[in-house]
N, C-alpha and C positions, 0 to 999 in steps of 0.2 A: 500441209504447206511444204515448200521445198527450201532447204537451207542453202544459201548461195555464198560462195567465197570463204567458207570456213571448213577446215579439214575435219571430216568425221570418219569413224570406222563403222561401216555398215555391217552389222552382224546378223540381221535377219532380212531375207529377201522379201520381195513382194509376195504376199501370202494369199493371193486370189488370182486364179486363172479359170474363169467360168464364163459361160455364155451370157450375153446381155439380154437374152430373150426368155420369156416364159412360154410354155406350150400348153394349150388347152386339151380337153379330152379327145378331140378329133385330130390332134396333132397340129393344129394351126397356131401360129404365133399370135398371142393375144396383145402383148405390149413389150416394149423395150424397157428394161430396168436401168435406172441411172447408174453411172459409174462414180463411185465415191472414193477419192484418193485421200488417204490420211497418213500422216507421218507421226512417229513417236520418238522422243529422245529418252533413253533409259540409261541408268548409271551402272546397274549391276549385271554384268555380262554373264555371271555364273548361273543366273536363272533364265537363260535364253530359251531352253526347251519349254519351260513353263509359260513364258510369254507367247511363244508360238502356239502352244496348246490353247491358251485362253483366247487368242485371236481367232483361232479356228472355231472355237465354241461361239464366239461373237458372230462370226460370219455365218455359221450354220443357223443361229437363232434368227438372223435377219436376212436369210437367203432369198426370201420372196419379196424383199423390199429394195435391195440394191446389190450391185456387184462391187465388192470392196477390193481396193488395192492399198494395202497397208505396209508401210516400211518402218523398220525399227533401227535406229542408229544409236551408237554409244555416245553419251555426253556425260562427263564427270559432274556429279551432283553438286560438287563444291564450286563449279565454275558457271553454273547455269545462269545465275543473275547477270553476270557481265556479258555472257554470250547472247542471252535473249534481249537484254536492253540495248545492246549494240545495234540490233536490227530486229525489232519485234515482228515486222512483216515477214521476215525470212525464217523465223523460228518455227519449230515443229508445232503441229496442231495440238498435241498432248505431250507434256514434258514433266519429268520428275525433278523435284528440287527440295532442298532442305528448308525447314520452317523458318530459320532465321533470315531467309531471303524473301519471305512473304511480303513484307510491307514495301520493300523497294520494288518488287515486281508489280504489286497492286498499284502503287503510285505511278509507276512507269507505264500503266495502261496495258500490261502484259497478261493480266488474269481476267478471264471472263467470269462475270457473276453467274454462278450455276443456277439453272432454272429447271433442270430435269430431276425428279425424284429427290428433291432437296431434303425433306423431312426424313425420308427413308435412310438417306446417307447419314444424316445427323444422328438418328436413333441407332443405327448400326454401329456407330463409333462412340456410343456412350452418352449422347445428349450434348446440349449446348455448353454445359458446365465442364464437360470432360476436356482435358488438355488437348486431345487430338482435334476436337472440333474448334476449340479456342484458337489453335494454330492455323486453322483453315478458314476462319471467319473474321469479318470486320463489320462493325456496326449492325450486328445481327444478320448479316448476309453471308452466304457460303461462296467462297471464291476458289476452293480447291477440294480435292478428294483425299482424305487421310489414307495413307498407304502403310505406314509402319511407325512404331513407337519405341524404337530401340536405342535412341540416343540420349538416354538419361544417365543417372548414376545411382549407386546403391552401396551397401556395405559388403565387402569381401571379408571373410574371417576364417581362421584356421581352427577346425573342430578339435584339434589336439589340445587346444588351450581354452576354448570358449564353449560354454553351454548355451542352449537356446535362451535361457534367462539372462545370461551375461550380456548378450549382444543388444539387449533393449536399451542399455544405458551407456552413453559415451564415457561417463566416469568409470564405470566398471571395465570397459574396454581398455582404458588407460591404466587402471590399477593392475590388471592382470599382465599387461605388456611390461610394465615397470618391474613387477615382481619376478618376471622371468628374464629380465635383462633384454627385452625385445622392445619393438616400437609399433604403435598404431599411427597411421598417417592419412593425411589428405593434403591437397595442394592449396595452401593459403595464398599463393601468388596468382591464382586464377579467380577472376570474378565469377566464373561459372560455378565454382564450388562454394565460395564464401557467401554467395547468395542464400545458401541453405540456412545459415544462422539468422539472417535478417528476416527472410520470408517466414521462417518458423516462428519468429517473434511477432508476426502480424504486421511488420513494416513493409512499405510498398515501393515497388520499382516497376516502371513500365513506360510505354510511349505516351507522349502528350497527344492531345487532340490534333495537333498539327502533323502528327505522323513522322516528325523529323527529330524532335528533341525528347529528352527523357523527363519523367516526373519521378521524384525520389524523396522519401521522408526518413531516410536512415539516420538522420541526426535529430529526430523528434525528441522533445522533452516533455510532452504532454500526453503521450500514449501509454497504454497499459505497461508495455515494456519499452523503455527508452533506448535510443541508439547507444547511449553510453553503457547501458546494461549489457547489450549484445557485445560491444567492444571489450568490456571487462571479462565476459565469459570466454570470448575468443582468446584473450590474452592469458587467462588462467590455463586454458588448454595448451597454448603454445609453450608455456613455461613448465608443463608437466614432464617428468622424467620419461613417461611412457609415450610421448608424442614427438613426431618430427614431420615437418612440412616437406613433401617431396613432389616433384613433377612426375609426369607419366612414366618416363623411362626409369627414373630412379626408384619409383614404386615397384616396377617389375624387377629391377636389380635386387632390391631388398627382399622381395618375395623369394627369389631364386637363391639368394645366399643365406636365407633363414633369419634375417634381422627384422623383417616385417611380418607380423602375424595377423594384422587387420588393417584395412584401408578402405577409404571411400574413393571409388573410381568407376569407370564405365565398362560396358559389356564388350568392347573391342579387345580387352585384355583377358577375357574369361578363359580362353583356351590355354594361354600361357600360365595363368595362375593355377588352373586345374592340373596342368602338367607338373607344376612344382609341388603342389600339396596333395595330389592324388585323392585318396578316399577321404582326406580331411578337408577337402574343399567345401566351403560354405558361402552362401549368399543370402542377404536379407535386406529389408527396407532400411533406411537410415535410422540411427538410434535417436533417443531423446537426449538433450543436453541440459545442464543446469543453468538456468537463467533467472537472476534475481531470486534465488532460493527455490525455484520451482522447476519441475521437469517439463520441458517443451519439446515437442516433436519437430525434428529438422525437416524442412521442406526441400525442394529441389527444382532446378530447371528440368524440363522434359524436352527431348528433341524428337522431331517427327520428320518423316519423309512424306511429301505430298505430291499429287498429280495436278498440274494446272492445265487449263484449256486456253489456247491462244484466241483472243477475241477477233483476230484477223483471219481466222480459219475460214475457208470457203464453205465448210460444212460443220458449223458449230454444234448443231443438234447431234449429229453423228459423233463428233469428237467428244461431247459430254457422255454419250452412251458408251463409247469405247473406254473412256477414262473410268467410268463407273465399273465396267467389267474388269478392267485391269487393276482395280483396287478393292474388289469385293471379298467376301469371306473366303471363298475357295482360292482366290489368288493369294491372299495373305497366309492361309494355311500352307499353300504350296511353297511360298517364299520361306516360311519357317522351316519346312522340311528340307529345302534345297540349300539355303544359305544361313539359316538360324535367325532370320529377322523377326523381331518382336512384333506381333500384330497389334494394330490399333482397333480393329474390329472386335467387338466385345464377345461375340460368339466364338470367334477364332481364338481369342486370348484365353477364354475359359475352357477350351477343349482339353481333354486329358493329355494329349501329346505335348501341348504347349506348357501346361502346368507341371509336367514332369521335369521340366528344365529348371534347375535352381535359379539361374540367372533371370530367365523370363518371369518366373514366379516373383522374384525380388523386385523387378521392374514394375510388374503388375501391382504388387502391394504398395510400392512407393508412389504409383501414379495418382493415388487419392490425395497425396500431399505434394503434388507437382503442378507447376504452371508452365505454360508455353513461353518460349523465349522471344518476347516481342519488345526489343529494346534497340536504341540507337547506338552506334559505334562509340559515342562519347563515354559510354559506361566503362569500357575495358581498361584503359590506362589508369584512371583514378582508383579503380577497385584493386588493380595490381599493386599500385604504390601503397595503398592502405594495407593490403594483405601482407606484403613483405615486411612492412613496418611492424605489424602485430606478430608475424611469425618470428621476427628477430627479437621479440620481447620488448618492443618499444624502447630501444637502447638509449635514446636521447631524452626519455621521460617526457615526451610531448603530452600536452593536455588532450585527453581523449575526445572531449567535445570539440575542440579546435580541429583535431584530425578529421572527425566526422563532418564538421561544417565545410572544411576545405574539399573533402571528397565529394560531398553532395553538390557543392558549387560547380565542381568540374564535370560531374556526371550530367547535370542539368543544363550545362552551357550550350548555347546555340553556336555550333561550329560551322554553319553554312558560310 
């Protein structure tokens, strides 16, 4: 499809200039091949050569079926939802997007239900229960192709202070930091991170059946671990001498000036942390924290990049085939090699070259305790207010159950 009226940067030219005819043994023209024009919106310009290569492979594999004219344009993955929904008809045939945009795009009629090689795609990405597939599915149906699994979070730690045994326990991380006059950190002001405590406790957060509002039981009083238990555990951590709640930039500043020796953060800061810690750089899954006297594994949100197919494409069948090619094992291995993107494809993720990366190995290990981020925007502000209140040590001494009740009420509010 052709995008109209919106500025794009075209970084791959049309990748097919071939005859539209096939020739028989006697040199006679047997039939004219159809010309299939497809457009792709891609966010990561750094892997341009890889995209070109994979498109050439796609063209060669189907050279006896059609003549392809495929264009690739740059479109920021963070802006795709607004751009596509502004005019679905004018959007690309295949486009990359972040998984937190999935529900809006699906409800907006901008995602084709995938009907080609569905089970093969699901199996290649770990099965229906895997976070990558959860991010791409709705009501048991596949609406996108998993492409990458790198937008999660995990534990960074300085090996000069911590052993492999130490990093299993949040308590131990805090103790060692305090003993050395240092700090361990995570961002309590972000609902993205504090989710790890509640989800680890088995409490639930997600979209309601209406696809617009949230369901949340973080204030539960009749579950194995109550909401108050989680709040008390978070408060205990916040008050520890070895802890400080820091945002992204402050985390990096602390790593660089030596005050931070461990922290929960994402892969986008890996190179900066590695540069500061050198050979002492370490990465691992999230630790266990003490909850109601028991050790509980912290969970996490996992973030994915997906490829969607426009249902208004003139060639939906070919668009699906192209999207599958641009998200397969070879593509994901190539993206890891070129830009360090964490694969969602299980074969690619388990390869020796991927597992050799501490960050990718940590994300992979954490993935078994991670869930896709399918939530409505009403979640973010209430979780922020709750988080900063706990990070500050609950200075006004508010009743924790009342705090939780208010947060949940706001999270589940219908703001339409």
